[in-house]
C-alpha positions in Angstrom: 0.0 0.0 0.0 1.3 3.4 -1.0 1.8 6.0 1.8 1.9 9.7 2.0 5.4 11.2 2.4 6.8 11.0 5.9 7.3 14.8 5.6 3.6 15.3 5.2 2.9 13.1 8.2 5.4 15.0 10.3 4.1 18.4 9.3 0.5 17.6 9.9 1.1 16.0 13.3 3.0 19.1 14.4 -0.4 20.8 14.3 -1.5 18.5 17.1 1.4 19.4 19.4 0.1 22.6 21.0 1.7 23.4 24.4 -1.2 25.7 25.3 -3.9 23.0 25.6 -4.5 19.9 27.8 -2.8 16.6 27.2 -6.2 15.1 26.6 -7.0 17.6 23.8 -3.5 17.1 22.3 -4.1 13.4 22.1 -7.6 13.9 20.5 -6.0 16.2 17.9 -3.3 13.7 17.2 -5.7 10.8 16.8 -8.0 12.8 14.6 -5.2 13.9 12.3 -3.8 10.4 12.1 -7.3 9.1 11.2 -7.6 11.8 8.5 -4.3 10.9 6.9 -5.2 7.2 7.0 -8.3 8.2 5.1 -6.3 10.0 2.5 -3.9 7.1 2.1 -6.8 4.7 1.6 -7.9 6.6 -1.5 -4.5 7.3 -3.0 -5.1 6.4 -6.7 -2.3 3.8 -6.8 -4.0 1.9 -3.9 -7.5 2.2 -5.4 -6.2 0.9 -8.8 -4.4 -2.0 -7.3 -7.6 -3.1 -5.5 -9.9 -2.5 -8.5 -8.1 -4.1 -11.5 -6.4 -7.4 -12.1 -4.5 -8.9 -15.0 -5.1 -12.7 -15.3 -3.9 -14.7 -18.3 -3.9 -11.7 -20.6 -7.4 -10.7 -19.3 -8.1 -7.4 -17.7 -10.6 -8.1 -14.9 -12.6 -5.2 -13.4 -15.6 -5.8 -11.1 -16.2 -9.3 -12.5 -16.0 -8.0 -16.1 -13.3 -9.6 -18.1 -11.6 -8.1 -21.3 -9.4 -10.4 -23.4 -6.4 -8.3 -24.3 -5.3 -10.7 -27.0 -7.9 -9.1 -29.2 -6.0 -5.9 -29.3 -2.5 -4.9 -30.5 -2.5 -1.6 -28.8 -3.9 0.2 -25.7 -4.5 3.9 -25.9 -4.5 5.5 -22.4 -6.1 9.0 -22.0 -7.9 11.0 -19.4 -7.6 13.8 -16.9 -8.1 14.8 -13.3 -6.3 15.3 -10.0 -5.9 11.6 -9.4 -5.2 10.6 -13.0 -1.4 10.8 -12.8 -1.1 8.2 -10.1 -3.8 6.1 -11.7 -1.7 6.0 -14.8 1.4 5.1 -12.9 -0.3 2.1 -11.4 -1.9 0.9 -14.6 1.5 1.0 -16.4 3.1 -1.0 -13.6 0.4 -3.6 -13.7 0.2 -4.0 -17.5 1.8 -7.3 -18.8 5.1 -6.7 -20.6 3.7 -7.9 -24.0 1.1 -5.1 -24.0 2.1 -2.0 -26.1 0.5 1.3 -25.1 0.6 5.0 -25.7 -1.4 8.0 -24.8 -1.6 11.4 -23.0 -3.2 12.5 -19.7 -3.9 16.0 -18.3 -3.1 16.6 -14.6 -2.7 19.7 -12.5 0.5 21.7 -12.3 2.6 21.0 -9.2 2.2 17.2 -8.9 5.5 15.3 -8.6 5.0 13.1 -11.7 7.4 12.9 -14.6 6.4 14.3 -18.0 6.8 10.8 -19.6 5.5 7.7 -17.8 7.5 4.8 -19.2 7.1 1.1 -18.8 9.9 -0.7 -17.2 8.9 -3.8 -19.2 8.9 -2.5 -22.8 9.4 0.8 -24.6 5.9 2.0 -24.2 5.1 5.4 -22.6 2.5 8.0 -22.2 2.8 11.8 -22.0 1.8 13.7 -18.9 0.5 17.1 -19.8 0.3 19.6 -17.0 -2.5 22.1 -17.0 -4.3 24.6 -14.8 -7.1 23.9 -12.3 -9.8 25.1 -11.4 -9.6 27.7 -14.2 -8.6 26.0 -17.4 -5.7 27.2 -19.6 -4.3 26.7 -23.1 -2.1 23.8 -22.0 -5.2 21.9 -20.9 -6.8 22.5 -24.3 -3.6 21.5 -26.1 -3.6 18.2 -24.2 -7.3 17.5 -25.1 -6.7 18.1 -28.8 -3.7 15.8 -28.7 -6.0 13.1 -27.1 -8.5 13.6 -29.9 -5.7 13.4 -32.5 -4.5 10.0 -31.0 -8.1 8.7 -30.8 -8.6 9.5 -34.5 -5.6 7.2 -35.3 -7.3 4.2 -33.7 -7.6 0.9 -35.6 -10.2 -1.8 -34.9 -7.5 -3.5 -32.7 -7.2 -0.5 -30.4 -8.5 -0.7 -26.8 -9.0 2.7 -25.2 -8.7 3.2 -21.5 -9.8 6.5 -19.9 -8.6 7.5 -16.5 -11.1 9.9 -15.0 -11.1 11.7 -11.6 -12.3 14.9 -9.9 -10.8 18.0 -11.4 -11.3 16.6 -14.9 -13.9 19.3 -15.7 -11.2 21.9 -15.8 -8.3 19.7 -16.9 -10.2 18.1 -19.8 -11.3 21.5 -21.3 -11.9 22.0 -25.0 -14.5 24.7 -25.6 -17.0 24.7 -28.4 -15.7 26.4 -31.5 -17.7 29.6 -31.0 -16.2 30.2 -27.5 -12.7 31.4 -26.8 -10.5 30.3 -24.0 -10.7 33.7 -22.4 -14.5 33.6 -22.5 -14.5 30.1 -21.0 -12.1 31.2 -18.2 -14.5 34.1 -17.3 -17.4 31.7 -17.3 -15.6 29.2 -15.0 -14.8 32.0 -12.6 -18.4 33.1 -12.5 -19.5 29.5 -11.9 -17.1 28.9 -9.1 -18.2 32.1 -7.3 -21.9 31.5 -7.9 -22.8 29.2 -5.0 -24.1 26.6 -7.4 -23.6 22.9 -6.6 -21.0 20.9 -8.5 -23.8 19.1 -10.3 -25.2 22.4 -11.5 -21.8 23.9 -12.5 -20.9 20.8 -14.5 -24.3 20.9 -16.3 -23.2 24.2 -17.8 -19.7 23.0 -18.4 -20.9 20.0 -20.4 -22.9 22.2 -22.7 -19.9 24.4 -23.6 -17.5 21.6 -24.4 -16.7 19.2 -27.2 -15.5 16.5 -24.9 -17.7 16.5 -21.7 -21.2 15.0 -21.2 -20.5 11.7 -23.1 -18.8 13.4 -26.0 -15.4 11.6 -25.4 -17.2 8.3 -25.7 -18.7 9.5 -29.0 -15.2 10.2 -30.3 -14.0 6.7 -29.2 -16.9 4.8 -30.8 -17.1 2.1 -32.1 -13.9 1.0 -30.3 -14.2 -0.5 -26.8 -13.7 2.2 -24.2 -13.0 1.3 -20.6 -13.4 4.2 -18.2 -11.9 3.9 -14.7 -13.5 6.6 -12.5 -12.6 7.9 -9.0 -15.5 10.1 -7.7 -15.3 13.4 -6.0 -19.0 14.2 -6.0 -21.8 13.6 -3.6 -23.8 10.6 -4.6 -21.1 9.4 -7.0 -23.2 10.3 -10.1 -21.0 9.2 -13.1 -22.4 11.9 -15.3 -21.3 14.6 -12.9 -17.7 13.4 -12.1 -15.4 15.4 -14.3 -18.5 16.4 -16.2 -19.0 12.8 -17.4 -16.9 12.6 -20.6 -17.7 8.9 -21.1 -21.2 8.8 -19.6 -24.6 9.5 -21.1 -25.8 13.0 -20.1 -29.2 13.5 -18.6 -29.0 17.3 -18.6 -29.9 19.7 -21.4 -29.2 23.1 -22.7 -32.4 24.2 -21.2 -31.2 23.0 -17.7 -28.0 25.0 -18.2 -29.8 28.2 -18.9 -32.2 27.7 -16.0 -29.3 27.3 -13.6 -27.6 30.5 -14.8 -30.9 32.3 -14.3 -31.6 30.7 -10.9 -28.2 31.9 -9.5 -28.5 35.3 -11.2 -25.4 35.2 -13.3 -27.0 34.8 -16.8 -26.4 38.4 -17.6 -22.7 38.2 -16.4 -21.9 35.5 -18.9 -19.9 36.4 -22.1 -22.2 36.9 -25.1 -20.7 34.0 -26.9 -21.5 31.6 -24.1 -25.1 32.9 -23.9 -25.5 32.6 -27.7 -24.1 29.1 -27.6 -26.6 27.9 -25.0 -29.5 29.6 -26.8 -28.5 27.9 -30.1 -28.6 24.6 -28.2 -31.9 25.4 -26.7 -33.3 26.1 -30.2 -31.8 22.8 -31.5 -29.3 24.5 -33.7 -26.5 22.6 -31.9 -26.7 18.9 -31.1 -27.5 18.0 -27.5 -25.0 15.9 -25.5 -25.5 12.2 -26.1 -28.2 10.6 -24.1 -28.8 7.2 -22.5 -30.3 5.5 -25.5 -27.5 6.5 -27.9 -25.8 3.6 -29.7 -22.4 5.2 -29.1 -22.4 3.8 -25.5 -22.9 0.1 -26.6 -19.1 -0.5 -26.4 -18.4 1.8 -23.4 -17.8 0.4 -20.0 -17.8 2.8 -17.0 -16.4 1.6 -13.7 -16.6 3.5 -10.4 -13.5 2.2 -8.6 -13.1 4.7 -5.7 -15.0 7.2 -3.7 -15.4 8.8 -0.3 -16.8 5.6 1.1 -13.4 4.0 0.9 -11.9 6.8 3.0 -14.8 6.8 5.5 -14.4 3.0 6.1 -10.6 3.4 6.6 -11.1 6.3 9.1 -13.8 4.3 10.9 -11.5 1.2 11.2 -8.6 3.3 12.5 -10.7 5.1 15.1 -12.4 1.8 16.2 -8.9 0.5 16.9 -8.3 3.5 19.1 -11.5 2.5 21.1 -13.7 5.2 19.6 -17.4 4.6 19.1 -17.9 5.7 15.5 -20.9 6.9 13.5 -20.8 7.5 9.7 -23.4 10.2 9.8 -23.7 11.7 6.4 -22.3 10.8 2.9 -24.2 13.6 1.1 -22.7 16.7 2.8 -23.6 19.7 0.7 -24.9 23.3 1.0 -23.4 26.7 1.8 -20.4 26.3 4.0 -21.2 29.3 6.2 -24.7 28.1 6.9 -23.5 24.6 7.6 -21.1 25.9 10.3 -23.8 28.0 11.8 -26.3 25.1 11.9 -23.7 22.7 13.4 -23.4 24.9 16.5 -27.1 24.3 17.2 -27.0 20.6 16.7 -27.3 18.2 19.6 -25.4 15.0 18.6 -26.0 13.2 21.9 -28.5 10.8 20.4 -25.9 9.4 18.1 -23.6 7.8 20.7 -23.9 6.0 24.0 -20.2 5.9 25.1 -17.0 7.9 25.0 -14.8 8.6 23.2 -17.0 9.2 20.2 -16.3 10.1 16.5 -18.6 11.3 13.8 -17.7 11.1 10.1 -19.3 13.1 7.3 -18.3 13.3 3.6 -19.4 15.4 0.7 -18.6 18.9 -0.5 -19.8 22.3 0.7 -20.0 25.4 -1.4 -19.0 29.0 -0.9 -20.7 32.1 -2.4 -17.8 34.5 -2.7 -18.5 38.1 -1.5 -15.0 39.1 -0.4 -11.5 39.0 -1.7 -9.8 37.1 1.1 -8.0 33.8 1.0 -9.8 30.6 2.1 -11.8 27.5 1.2 -15.1 25.8 1.9 -14.0 23.7 4.9 -12.1 26.6 6.5 -15.0 28.9 6.0 -17.4 26.3 7.6 -15.1 26.1 10.6 -14.8 29.9 10.9 -18.6 30.2 10.8 -18.8 27.5 13.5 -16.4 29.4 15.7 -18.2 32.7 15.2 -21.6 31.3 16.1 -20.2 29.2 19.0 -18.7 32.4 20.4 -22.1 34.2 20.1 -23.5 31.4 22.3 -21.3 32.8 25.1 -24.0 35.3 26.0 -26.6 32.6 26.5 -27.5 31.6 30.0 -28.0 27.9 29.3 -25.5 25.2 28.3 -25.4 24.0 24.7 -24.2 20.6 23.4 -20.7 21.9 22.5 -20.1 23.4 25.9 -20.6 20.1 27.6 -17.8 18.1 25.9 -14.2 18.2 24.9 -14.2 18.2 21.1 -12.0 18.3 18.0 -13.3 19.1 14.5 -11.2 18.5 11.4 -12.5 19.5 8.0 -10.5 19.2 4.8 -10.3 18.5 1.1 -8.6 15.2 0.3 -6.8 16.6 -2.7 -4.7 18.7 -0.3 -5.8 22.2 -1.5 -9.1 24.0 -1.3 -10.4 27.4 -2.6 -7.6 29.9 -3.3 -5.6 28.8 -0.2 -2.6 26.5 0.1 -4.4 24.6 2.9 -6.6 21.4 2.6 -8.6 22.6 5.6 -8.2 23.3 9.3 -8.6 21.8 12.8 -10.3 23.4 15.8 -11.0 22.2 19.3 -13.0 23.1 22.4 -10.2 25.4 23.6 -9.8 27.4 20.3 -12.0 30.3 21.2 -10.3 30.7 24.6 -6.9 30.9 22.9 -8.1 33.4 20.3 -9.7 35.6 23.0 -6.2 36.3 24.4 -5.2 38.0 21.1 -8.4 39.8 20.2 -10.3 42.3 22.4 -13.3 42.1 20.1 -13.2 38.5 18.9 -16.7 38.5 17.5 -15.9 41.4 15.2 -12.6 39.8 14.1 -14.3 36.5 13.2 -17.2 38.2 11.5 -15.0 40.5 9.3 -12.9 37.6 8.1 -15.9 35.5 7.4 -17.6 38.3 5.4 -14.3 38.7 3.5 -14.0 34.9 2.8 -10.7 35.2 4.6 -10.8 32.0 6.6 -7.2 30.8 5.8 -5.6 33.8 7.3 -7.4 33.2 10.6 -6.3 29.6 10.8 -2.8 30.2 9.6 -2.4 32.8 12.3 -3.3 30.4 15.1 -1.3 27.5 13.6 -4.3 25.4 12.8 -4.4 25.4 9.0 -3.6 22.0 7.5 -1.1 22.2 4.7 -0.1 19.0 2.8 0.4 20.2 -0.7 -1.3 18.2 -3.5 -1.9 14.6 -2.4 -2.5 13.3 -5.9 -6.0 12.0 -5.0 -9.4 13.6 -5.1 -12.6 12.2 -3.5 -15.1 14.2 -1.4 -14.2 16.3 1.5 -14.4 14.9 5.1 -15.6 16.4 8.4 -14.4 14.5 11.4 -15.7 15.3 14.8 -14.2 13.7 18.0 -15.9 14.1 21.3 -15.0 13.1 24.9 -16.5 13.8 28.3 -15.0 16.5 30.4 -16.8 15.4 33.5 -18.8 18.6 34.1 -20.8 21.2 32.3 -18.8 24.2 31.0 -20.1 27.6 29.6 -17.9 29.6 27.3 
């Protein structure tokens, strides 16, 4: 099993070692962070691929489906996403030496992967093309057109394997002919700031692309196409992950326009984008391919990894540490600020009957940007939680959170969220008390930074931002809550 760098482990665990809190809280922070890293390692793409695919007597076996590789003289490997680089490394290591392959994949800048992935068994190799995420760039487009060029050279004896993961929506960008890269970049920025869900954002992306929404499968037809997919979306909907390039699309041009109008950014869109969507609505442009299309008769989509893998690994780790664990929610979504506020008012006591206790939630929150600060969805959620927990200080009765020692960790498994360098942050039942020592008007300080979407600066200042760099994987985010009894009731 692949592990994260020992340096990452060391840097993360330093965050647990606070001399200004009790030994009990330090231990809770340490256990929580170790659990979180264990969860990340469980969904490292190399580990997921090793568990998902097997090569037996020249047959590729995936989820009880077998493909006889002797029918093909060449395998074309394509795809894109934050996890795709490590997926490709594993696939190449596992391929039998007799198999010749080539291809190109798009992955984000900054990942420690060579520009050419070469087989140690023969002279085959694929090109690794680095591109920008989450706002696409010309390098991403160049990589997509090289993929299309190689697909067009296919013969009847070519097997195509697509490696798809979260982040593919930006990394597999090729805009429709009537839309420029600059116009697409403006559109993507508007989408990311809109507060729309990833499903809604990707609906629009699919209808501005020549590859997304099943259109990659269309270009591969009639050759067999095997798509190996790691999910980063709530519900693991295949047509949403990376905007579903190999999957039938259930959304329409009409849906895309409705979403833009619902979130009040239709008028902000470049004219070319609006015109393109209107042409599609009026059937002047072909819809994305639907479920009954013949182009999918030779396409095989396999979901090989998701947040459930990480949740199970975290649960196993914490159980070994004698925690009672509840996997509470696998469909975490909504506005980060509101989620943090609502969490303060939750009473979780009905979910457990003994201490210590841990609660796992996976999914992905959203942020509607109003300020120009540095932050991300998980950090914003935790900042909102702290603000509203502090406001409870004026209440005369005890709340759930005042009764227990707690640690909350929230982060994005890919290692980076929003426009910050952090994956998320960690807070505990002593965080507000520590912050009060540095801020005479703590409520105003928290509120100003929340309004400015400046959560990273807050957590960086108190040493509780979690910084790993890119992990090379991408499934949903995780919120991990650890609780323990303090023996008496305490009011902030």
